[in-house]
N, C-alpha and C positions, 0 to 999 in steps of 0.2 A: 301285686308286687311288681315294682318296675324292673325293667332290664338291669338297670344299675344296681338295684338292691339284690337281684338274683345273682348277678356276677361278683358281687362283693361277698355273699355267702358262700357262692362256689369257690372263689378264691380262698376263703377260709379253710373249706373242706380240702382243697388240693394241697394246701400247706406250704408249697413252694413258691407262690406266686406273690410278688411285691405288689401293692396296691396303695394308691393314695388319691385324695381329692384336691383338685386344683382350686384356686381361689375363685373361679368362676363356675364351680360346681360340676366340673367333669371328672369322671372316674378314670384314672389311668392304671392299667394293669400290665405287668410283663413278667415273663418267665425269668428263671435264673440267668439266662444268657442276655437279658435286657430286651428281648424281641417282644412286640406287642402280643397280649394274650387276650383272645375273645372267643371262648368256645360256642357262643351263639351264632358266629358266622364262619368259624374255622373247623372244618371237619376232624383235622389232626389234634387241635386242641381239645376238642370235645372227646375224641377216642382216648387220649392220654388221661384225661379227667376221669373218664369212666373206668379205665384200667387201674388207675391210681386208688380209686375209692371202692373198687369191687361192685361196680354197678352193672347190672345185667340190662340188656337191651333187646326188645322184641318188636317186631313190626307185623302187623296183621289187621285185617278188616278196615283198612283206611286209616289206621292210628299207629303211633309209636308209643311205646311203653318203656320206662327206664326205672329201675330201682333194685332193691335188695331183697332176696327172698325172705319173706317173713317179716318185713318192716313196712315198707311203703312202695308204692308204685305211682309214677307220674305219667299221665297219659295226654298226649297231644294229638289232635286231628289233622291229617294231611291237607284237608280241605278248609277253605274254599280255593286257595291257590294250587293245591296239589303237590306242594313241595315236601316230599317225605323226608328229605335230607335235613331241611330246616327244622321240621317237626321233631326229628329224631334228635338233633342237636338241642333243641329247647327242653325236650323230655330230659335229657342227660343233665342239662344245667340245673332244672328244677330239682332232680333227685340229689345232685350234689348239693345244692342250696339247702335241702332239708337235712342234710349231713352237717353242713356248716352251721345252721341254726341249731341243731341239736347240740353242737360243741359249745354254743353260748348259752344254753338254757338247761336242759336236762337230758338224760339218756332216752328219753321218750321223744319220738318224732312228733311234736305237737304244734308246730308252726306251718301254716298252710303256704306253700309256695306259690299258690295261685292268687290269693287275696292279702296274705300276710297276717290274718288274725290268728291268734292261738286257740287251741282246743279242738281243731278238727284237721282232718287229712284233706290234702288237695285233691284226692282221687274222688272225695265226695262233694267237692266244692262246685258250686253252680256258677260262680261268678268267673268272668273271663277278663280280668284285669292283667295288663301287660305292661 
């Protein structure tokens, strides 16, 4: 799943984010104040998204984990670049995207936020498409 697709689903999960596609295919996201919104690059946007959707975050053993108890967990490795903050933001966005995808399909979290296919969880997905 591309970053644009992840952000669009996360915006749906956030509920208060305006988003639209430009004619040249760029995704534009903004918060209620009109400020650009990108939880993949902004720590504050990612934290607000996690709090708004009740997403728990855990970091250990070189990995960032984000999800909801009993539902799903999205895991991102800190390596090869070692940026645990970027890995944590991406795990939060993937978890929120799973929430956004579930709002569009069914109450069961069945769209993989790693590869975009239906029927399996990102935690068990071996693909690394971003």
